[in-house]
N, C-alpha and C positions, 0 to 999 in steps of 0.2 A: 501589701500588707505589712501595717510599721508595727511592730515588736518592740518592747525593752528590752535589750541586750544589758545582763547584770555581770560584770567578770569579779568573783570578790580574790582577793588574795593575802593569803600572809603578809606580815609584815615583815620585810629581810631583817630589818633593826630592831627586832623585838627581840630579848632572852638577854640583856644586859649591855653595856661599850663597846662588846666586841673587842677589847683590849689583848684580850689572849689570839686572835685569833689571826694569822698570819696574813702577811702579805699577797701572797698568793690565792688565798680562800677571800678575800678582799675582793682581786681584783677578778677573781672568777665569780663571784656573787655583783658584781657592777657587771660584766659581760650578760650574764644571765639576763638580771631585768632590764637592760638597754637590749635585747634579744627578741624578750616577752614584748616587750614595748614595742617596737618595729611590729613584731607580730599583731598586735591591735590596730595599731596605727594603716595596717594592709588590709585590713577586714575593714573597720570603719571606712576606708577608702570607698572599698570596691564592691559595698555594700552599701549605701547610700539610701536613706530613705527610714531608718529603725533610729530607736533612743537606744544611746550605749556610756553606760557606767559602768568605771574599773575602779577600785577601791578595796580599800585595805578591811580587812576584817576587824573592828571594832567592838569594846563592848555595850555601844550603845545600838548596833546592831548593822546589817539588817537583821528582822526575828527571824525570819523563812533561810538565811541562812545561819544563824545561829542554831536552829531544829533544824536543818539537812544537817550540818554538826553532831547534834547530838544523838540525829537517826544514826550516825557512823559514816558517812559521807566524810570523804578529804577533802583540806583545799590544794589547788584554788576550785570552788567553785562556778560553772555557768549556768542562770538564770536566765530562764526565754521568757518574757512576761511572768515574772515571777515562778515559774516552773522550775525546779532543778531538771538541767536533760543532762549534763555534763560532773563529774568531779576526778576528784585526785592527780591530775595532770592537767600542766599547760598547754592548753589545744593548741594544732597547730594551723597555719589559715585553713587549710583543706578541712580540717575538721569544724570548724569552725562555719565555715563555706555550710558542709552537710549539714549540720545542726540548725543551721537556719533557714534550711531548704526540705527540716524536716528528714533529714535522712539515717540520721543516727541518735543513737540515747546510751550514752554511757555513763549511770551512777554508781 
């Protein structure tokens, strides 16, 4: 069954220009962003047939993500067909697969 899989992230560049952040902190952030993108690509490649959206939360939405945050959930958020199924940490490939197979709910 085809599902809409949404990953909503915090903007890693939000909060200013980053001028006071050390080079090692910037490099660590870039490494984290790359690793997370690799996990996402592995999930998409290994679980074809679903609709995948990976985006940064903005003031414009999505509304269900803003509602989840108002209810106390933490970023990142994972939704399956607009239902929150995971929040507060970036899922591993294994957690994503479990979520897609309905084996875990950690909100």
